N, C-alpha and C positions, 0 to 999 in steps of 0.2 A: 250431384251424387248424394242422395238423401241418406244412403246407408254408409257413406264414407266415414271412417274412423281413423283419426291420426294416432300413430303409435310412435312415441318420442322416447328415445333412450338407446339402449345397447343393441347393436346388430353386429354379430360376431360369429366366430366358429366355436362350438362346444366340443371339447375333447373329454370324453367320459370313459373312465375305466370302471368296469363292474365285475364283481366276483361273488359267488355264493358263499365264500368263506368269511369267517369272522376275522377282523384285522386288528392288530395292536400296532403300536409305534415301532417302526422298522420292519414290519412284516413284508415278505416278498412271496406273493401267491399267484397262481394262474388265474386268468380272467380274460375278458374281452374289452377291447378298446375301440370306441367309435368316434368319428369326427362328423358332426352334423351342424347345419345352420342353427344358431341359438342366440342367446341374449334375451333379456326380459322383453324388450319391445318387439323383437322378432318372434319370440315364442307366442306372445299374445296375438300378433298379427297373423301368424299361421293358423292359430285356432279360430280366429274371427273369420278368416277366409273360408275355412271349412264349414263354418256356420252360415255362409252365404252373404257375408258382409264384404265391404270393400276397404281394406286397410291401406293406409298411406304411410310409408316409413319416413321418419325424420331422424337422421342419425349421421354419423361420420363413418365412412368406409374408405380404406386406402385405395389408391390407384396402383395396387400391386397385384401379383398373381392371386393370392388368397382373396383379395377384395373383388377382383373381376369374377372369380369363380363363385363367390358368395352372391353377388348381385345377379349373376346368371341363374343361380338356383332360385333366388327369390322371384325372378321374372317367371320362371317355369311354374312356380307355385301360384302365380296370379296376383302377386303383390305389386303395388305401385312403388317403384324405386326411383322415379324421375325427380323426386324432391330431396334425395340423399345428398349430403355434402361429401364429395369425393376429393379427398386430400391427396396432394402430390407428395407431401413430405411426412405424413403420418401413416404408420402401418395399420393394417386391419387388426382389430382387437381379438383376444382369445380368452375363453373361459376353460378351466381345467378342473375336473372333479374326480374323486375316487369314491365308489360306493361299495360297501361290503354287506354282509348278512344283516347287520344291524342298522343299515341305512347309510347316510352320508358319513364318510370318514374324514374327508378334508376337501377343500376347494380353494382355488385361486382365481380371481377375476382380474384380468389385465384389461382394464377399460381406459388406459392412459390416453389413447388417441381421441376417444369420445370426450374426455375431460379437457384435453388440450384444444379441441375444436370449439368448445364452449358455445357461445351464442350464435355462432355461424350456422349451426344446424337448424336454427329457428328462422332463417332468412325467408322461407316461403310464407310465414305468418306475418311478415312485415311488408314484403314487396308486392303484395297484391295477388300472388298466385293462389294463396289459400286465405288470406285476410290481410288486414292492416290495422294500425292503431285507430283509425277512424271507422273501420268496418271489421271488428274482430271476428275470428272464426266462431261460429255459433253452435257447433256440434260436439260430438263425443271426442274426447282426447284421452288416450291411455298414456301415462307418463311414469317412467321408472326412475328410481333413486340413484342410478349410476351417474347422473349429472352431478356437477360440483355443487357444493353448498352455496357458493356465490350465485350460480346460475339458477338454482332452485329458489333462492331468496328473490332474485330478480323476477322470476316467473310469478311468484306470489303477489308482487306489486304491479306487474305489467298489464297495461290495457289490452294487450294482445290476447289475454286469456280471460278477460272480464265477462264474456258471454258463453264460455265453454262449459260443458258438462265434463269436469275434469276428474278422471279416475286415476288414482296414484298408488303405486307400490314401491316399497323401499329397496327392492332388489336383493337384500340380504340383511340379517340383523345388524351387521357391522355398519350399514349405511342408513339405518332407520332414523337416527337423530338428524340426518340431513333434511328430513321432511318437516322439522319444527316450524319453519316459516309458513308452511302450507296448512298448518293445523286449523287456523281460523279463516282460511280463504273461502269465500262464498262459492258455492257450486262444486265443492270438492268432496269426493268420496275416497276414503283411505282403505286400502286392502292390506291387512297386517296379519301375521301370526301372533300368538300370545307373547312370545319372547320380544318381538318387535314392538308390540303395544306397550310392554313394560318399559322398554328403553325410551320410548317417546314420553311416557308418563312419569318416568323416573321412579318407578316402584314395581313390585312384583304382584302378579295376579294368580289366583287359583284356577280361573276359568275364563273363557272367552267373553261371557256376558259382562262380568265385572270389569274386564279390560275395556270393552267397547263403551260401556256406560261412563267409565271414568274419563275416557278421551272426549266424549261428547260434553261432559261437564266442564272440560278444559277448553271448550270452544270449537271442537270439530263438528262440522255440519252433519256428516254421516260417516260411520266406521263399520267395516266388516272385519271381524276377528276370527281366524281359524285356529284350531288347536289339535292338529293331527286327526286321529279318529274320534276325538271327543267333540262335544257340541260346538257349533259355530254360531256367532251372533251378528246380526245386522241391526245396528242401532242408530237412531237420530234423536232429536230433542223430544219428539212426540210419541215414538213407539220403538219397540225392539222385537225382532223375530229371532227365536232360538230354534235350531234344528240340528239333529245328530246325523252325521253322514252314515251311509250304509257300511257295515263291517266288511273288510276285505283283507286278503293277504297282501302285504306291501312288498312289491317287487322292485320299485324304484321311487326315488323322491325328487331328484333333480327335475325341475319344471312343473312340479305339482301346484305351487302357488300361482304360477303363470296360467296354468290350465284352469284353475278355479276362477281367477279374475276374468279371463277371456270368456269362459262359459257364462258367467254372471252378466257381463256386459252384453253379450249376444242375446241372452234371454230377455233382458230389459229392453234392448233395442228393438226386439221383435214383439214387445207389448206385454210381457209377463208381469204379473203383480209381484210385490216383493217376496212373499212367502214362496211362491212358485219359482221365482228366479233363483232363490237361495237353494231350494231343493234340487233344481236342475243342475246348478253348478256343483253341488256335492255329488250328484250321481255321475256327472261327467268326470270329475276328479277321481272318484273311487275307481272308475273303469281304467283311468290312466295309471294310477299308482299300482294297480293290480297287474298291469301289463297287457290288459285287453285291447287298449287303443294306443296309438302313437300320438306324440305331440304334434 
């Protein structure tokens, strides 16, 4: 399956409350609440499938009612779920967020089951179904930072990932520093926003380009840094591409980073050069945050 892309990380239910009102601490306002399949790895997989690629999910999903429903939804979307770790004793994870007129108000990610499952989710990369230590998986892998620091450090050293084109996102600013072991991993591309880049570099940046260049200087092979509606930078040791996304009215923010990463991966998987892939990812993300397209 030449277009197969492994998506490793969180596969869960997103519970999102949205209101057009501005919100302050303790606010109680009318809005709409949705429950949809989500999680960084799953969001990326859904977007890749719509782009005509073949995502394979590696994660932990409980053998409970919500887990059975989630897997069934993934199957209907055309995602490969046969490699999922289905836990008998761990419940299916959940993400909850509230968005107001100014964007994200607050969010909680309950990925405890994914963290507890640990390296069990990587079994298909060891046992020959997708690869082994002697014959590592050679294709694209999208990895998210909802895994534990311990497991991410093991991945950085593991022969199972030695031939992979590894694309990595931190999942949230609060988990950005978990990616430190992967900073110098050969074949890794990091997808970060400016805040996350600052946490990894342990300093603040005024723009995406300075953030991306600083992380490359610290050993990262390739870094893409976004900055909301401001310029995005794709940098490596030999070159940097800077591009400003199209201006749009922002209607939603949850999933925007996942949308950008998936669109960029899909464009490069289909042969786009770096500048074109960056422009494509920005266009797709702009349509998403404006409410024109669904995740």
